[in-house]
Structures are given as structure tokens and as C-alpha cells.
PyMOL commands that place a pseudoatom at each C-alpha (Angstrom):
pseudoatom trace, name=CA, resn=MET, resi=1, chain=A, elem=C, hetatm=0, pos=[13.725, 17.501, 0.893]
pseudoatom trace, name=CA, resn=ASN, resi=2, chain=A, elem=C, hetatm=0, pos=[14.173, 20.545, 3.538]
pseudoatom trace, name=CA, resn=TYR, resi=3, chain=A, elem=C, hetatm=0, pos=[14.133, 19.438, 6.670]
pseudoatom trace, name=CA, resn=GLY, resi=4, chain=A, elem=C, hetatm=0, pos=[14.136, 23.159, 7.765]
pseudoatom trace, name=CA, resn=LEU, resi=5, chain=A, elem=C, hetatm=0, pos=[11.072, 23.737, 6.393]
pseudoatom trace, name=CA, resn=TRP, resi=6, chain=A, elem=C, hetatm=0, pos=[9.546, 21.052, 8.245]
pseudoatom trace, name=CA, resn=LEU, resi=7, chain=A, elem=C, hetatm=0, pos=[10.793, 22.258, 11.799]
pseudoatom trace, name=CA, resn=LEU, resi=8, chain=A, elem=C, hetatm=0, pos=[9.361, 25.695, 10.782]
pseudoatom trace, name=CA, resn=ARG, resi=9, chain=A, elem=C, hetatm=0, pos=[5.980, 24.280, 9.734]
pseudoatom trace, name=CA, resn=ALA, resi=10, chain=A, elem=C, hetatm=0, pos=[5.940, 21.940, 13.169]
pseudoatom trace, name=CA, resn=LYS, resi=11, chain=A, elem=C, hetatm=0, pos=[6.759, 25.010, 15.441]
pseudoatom trace, name=CA, resn=ARG, resi=12, chain=A, elem=C, hetatm=0, pos=[3.959, 26.979, 13.344]
pseudoatom trace, name=CA, resn=TRP, resi=13, chain=A, elem=C, hetatm=0, pos=[1.622, 24.162, 14.345]
pseudoatom trace, name=CA, resn=ALA, resi=14, chain=A, elem=C, hetatm=0, pos=[3.043, 23.800, 17.873]
pseudoatom trace, name=CA, resn=GLN, resi=15, chain=A, elem=C, hetatm=0, pos=[2.214, 27.581, 18.681]
pseudoatom trace, name=CA, resn=ASN, resi=16, chain=A, elem=C, hetatm=0, pos=[-1.157, 27.483, 16.757]
pseudoatom trace, name=CA, resn=PRO, resi=17, chain=A, elem=C, hetatm=0, pos=[-2.512, 23.776, 17.036]
pseudoatom trace, name=CA, resn=PRO, resi=18, chain=A, elem=C, hetatm=0, pos=[-5.831, 23.058, 15.135]
pseudoatom trace, name=CA, resn=SER, resi=19, chain=A, elem=C, hetatm=0, pos=[-9.152, 23.821, 16.937]
pseudoatom trace, name=CA, resn=TRP, resi=20, chain=A, elem=C, hetatm=0, pos=[-10.906, 20.828, 18.657]
pseudoatom trace, name=CA, resn=GLY, resi=21, chain=A, elem=C, hetatm=0, pos=[-13.819, 21.034, 16.082]
pseudoatom trace, name=CA, resn=ARG, resi=22, chain=A, elem=C, hetatm=0, pos=[-10.964, 20.453, 13.096]
pseudoatom trace, name=CA, resn=VAL, resi=23, chain=A, elem=C, hetatm=0, pos=[-9.482, 17.535, 14.826]
pseudoatom trace, name=CA, resn=LYS, resi=24, chain=A, elem=C, hetatm=0, pos=[-12.816, 15.758, 15.341]
pseudoatom trace, name=CA, resn=LEU, resi=25, chain=A, elem=C, hetatm=0, pos=[-13.216, 16.322, 11.440]
pseudoatom trace, name=CA, resn=VAL, resi=26, chain=A, elem=C, hetatm=0, pos=[-10.182, 14.393, 10.652]
pseudoatom trace, name=CA, resn=LEU, resi=27, chain=A, elem=C, hetatm=0, pos=[-10.663, 11.871, 13.114]
pseudoatom trace, name=CA, resn=GLY, resi=28, chain=A, elem=C, hetatm=0, pos=[-14.129, 11.490, 11.631]
pseudoatom trace, name=CA, resn=VAL, resi=29, chain=A, elem=C, hetatm=0, pos=[-13.301, 11.132, 8.362]
pseudoatom trace, name=CA, resn=LEU, resi=30, chain=A, elem=C, hetatm=0, pos=[-10.291, 8.684, 8.839]
pseudoatom trace, name=CA, resn=ALA, resi=31, chain=A, elem=C, hetatm=0, pos=[-13.020, 6.278, 10.344]
pseudoatom trace, name=CA, resn=ILE, resi=32, chain=A, elem=C, hetatm=0, pos=[-15.204, 6.269, 7.806]
pseudoatom trace, name=CA, resn=CYS, resi=33, chain=A, elem=C, hetatm=0, pos=[-12.268, 5.047, 5.573]
pseudoatom trace, name=CA, resn=ILE, resi=34, chain=A, elem=C, hetatm=0, pos=[-11.354, 2.359, 7.819]
pseudoatom trace, name=CA, resn=VAL, resi=35, chain=A, elem=C, hetatm=0, pos=[-15.099, 1.225, 7.915]
pseudoatom trace, name=CA, resn=ILE, resi=36, chain=A, elem=C, hetatm=0, pos=[-15.249, 1.121, 4.471]
pseudoatom trace, name=CA, resn=ALA, resi=37, chain=A, elem=C, hetatm=0, pos=[-11.896, -0.336, 3.752]
pseudoatom trace, name=CA, resn=GLY, resi=38, chain=A, elem=C, hetatm=0, pos=[-12.560, -2.969, 6.661]
pseudoatom trace, name=CA, resn=PHE, resi=39, chain=A, elem=C, hetatm=0, pos=[-16.242, -3.593, 4.873]
pseudoatom trace, name=CA, resn=GLU, resi=40, chain=A, elem=C, hetatm=0, pos=[-14.439, -4.220, 1.496]
pseudoatom trace, name=CA, resn=TRP, resi=41, chain=A, elem=C, hetatm=0, pos=[-11.572, -6.479, 3.077]
pseudoatom trace, name=CA, resn=ALA, resi=42, chain=A, elem=C, hetatm=0, pos=[-14.716, -8.451, 4.988]
pseudoatom trace, name=CA, resn=PHE, resi=43, chain=A, elem=C, hetatm=0, pos=[-17.025, -8.897, 2.422]
pseudoatom trace, name=CA, resn=GLY, resi=44, chain=A, elem=C, hetatm=0, pos=[-15.174, -7.948, -0.908]
pseudoatom trace, name=CA, resn=TRP, resi=45, chain=A, elem=C, hetatm=0, pos=[-15.799, -5.703, -3.783]
pseudoatom trace, name=CA, resn=PRO, resi=46, chain=A, elem=C, hetatm=0, pos=[-19.433, -5.873, -4.715]
pseudoatom trace, name=CA, resn=ASP, resi=47, chain=A, elem=C, hetatm=0, pos=[-20.209, -6.841, -8.000]
pseudoatom trace, name=CA, resn=TRP, resi=48, chain=A, elem=C, hetatm=0, pos=[-22.550, -3.823, -8.668]
pseudoatom trace, name=CA, resn=LEU, resi=49, chain=A, elem=C, hetatm=0, pos=[-19.420, -1.516, -8.332]
pseudoatom trace, name=CA, resn=THR, resi=50, chain=A, elem=C, hetatm=0, pos=[-17.320, -3.570, -10.674]
pseudoatom trace, name=CA, resn=VAL, resi=51, chain=A, elem=C, hetatm=0, pos=[-17.094, -1.533, -14.167]
pseudoatom trace, name=CA, resn=ASN, resi=52, chain=A, elem=C, hetatm=0, pos=[-17.802, -3.917, -16.952]
pseudoatom trace, name=CA, resn=ARG, resi=53, chain=A, elem=C, hetatm=0, pos=[-15.492, -3.624, -20.093]
pseudoatom trace, name=CA, resn=LEU, resi=54, chain=A, elem=C, hetatm=0, pos=[-17.197, -2.477, -22.726]
pseudoatom trace, name=CA, resn=SER, resi=55, chain=A, elem=C, hetatm=0, pos=[-16.800, -4.112, -26.178]
pseudoatom trace, name=CA, resn=ALA, resi=56, chain=A, elem=C, hetatm=0, pos=[-15.937, -1.793, -29.043]
pseudoatom trace, name=CA, resn=LYS, resi=57, chain=A, elem=C, hetatm=0, pos=[-18.591, -1.732, -31.630]
pseudoatom trace, name=CA, resn=PRO, resi=58, chain=A, elem=C, hetatm=0, pos=[-17.848, -2.619, -35.208]
for i in range(1, 58): cmd.bond("trace and resi %d" % i, "trace and resi %d" % (i + 1))
show_as sticks, trace
zoom trace
């Protein structure tokens, strides 16, 4: 891993930070992912989302 490239990328990001709209978008997507993961953890995986194994036809 080349840490010099990461430092250059961090420097560019610090000079030109993302817009507030982009930050809100990323935080919104992250919040939706956390809500979905929390729902799955609390209530389990629904049966209607489970793929049934198809048996081979002779």
C-alpha cells in the first residue's frame, strides 16, 4: 500500500471538501443502511426474502 498516494488524496480532499449536499446524501444512505441492519437484527430475516432451493427435475 502506497501511503504517499493516500496523503496526496487527503491533501486534495482537505483543500476541496465535498459540498454539504454530498455530505447529507452519504449520511442519509448510511442511516438507511443502519436502520435496515437494525431491523434485520431485531426481527430476523423474513421468510418471503429467503430463496427456496429448487429441486432438479428428472
